[in-house]
N, C-alpha and C positions, 0 to 999 in steps of 0.2 A: 527781278528787279524790274522795279517800272522806270519808266520816262519821266512819271509828272502828271502825266496826262488824267485828268478825269474821265470814268465813262460811265453812261447811263445805265445804270442797274437794271436788270429784266423786273419783270412786275411781281412775280413769283419770289424773288431774291426775301431770304429772312435774316433778321439781324443775329449777329453771332452770341450763340448763349453764352452763360457763363463759364470763365479758364475752367473751374473743377469740375465743369459736367461735359467734358471735350475728352475724346481719346482718339490716340494715334488709329489709324487705320491697322488692325492684326497683321501681323506677318512683313516681310521686309519688301515683298513687290507689290507692285501699284495696281489696283484694281480698274480694269477697263468697263466705261459703263457709258451708257446713253444719256443725254440730259436735257431735258425740255425746260425750254427759256419761253417764258410769256411776255410779249413785248406787247405795246399799246397797237399795235396793228397786225401783228401775226403771232404765230406759235413757231419756233423753231425747236429740230432738234439736231443737237452737236454731240461729236463723242468726248468723251472728257475722263477725268481719273479722278476715283476717290483719294482725297489726302487726309480729312478726319471725319470723326462720326461724335454724335451728341444722342440723347435719347431719343430726341423727334426730328434730327435734322442733319446734313449730310455736306460738307465741304467739298466741293468738288471743283477741279483746275480742267479748264476748256480753252480752246482758242474758238473766237467769233467768225473767222473763217480761214481757208486754206491762203489767201492773200495779205493777213492779218496775223503777223508772227505775234503779235503780244499776248502773253497766257493772262488770264482773267480766273479769280479767285472768286466763290459765289458760294455761299448758303442757302440751301434748297430743302424742301420737305422730302423726305424718303418716299413719296409718291411723285415726286420730279426727277427718280433718280431710278434708271436699270439697268440690270446686266443684258437683258433682250428685247427684242420688240417683237412682239407677236400678232401677226395678221388677224385682223377681227374675224375672220371665217374659222380660226385654227384655236384659236384663246385669247385669253382675257385683250380687248383692246386697253390702250392708253387712255385713260379718263379726259374727256373734254373739259376744257373750262369756258 
């Protein structure tokens, strides 16, 4: 539940797809992920949870920081959501923007 405050969206946030294109995440459990958020001054990686999916985007629930209990939900490109983070020397690095 929100308290009515408006928040600045990350620059890589996408618009919600049409409702008919949205699917709930399969299974009853929530999948933990790492979420890349691009801001005007920096890029941030935070833990999140996949809520719903569409063909080219994912709705994730995330907290901006440990001090801010306000939960946020954002549609992001599938490229901005990962189940693991690999070191550049051992695997595919996260693409830079």
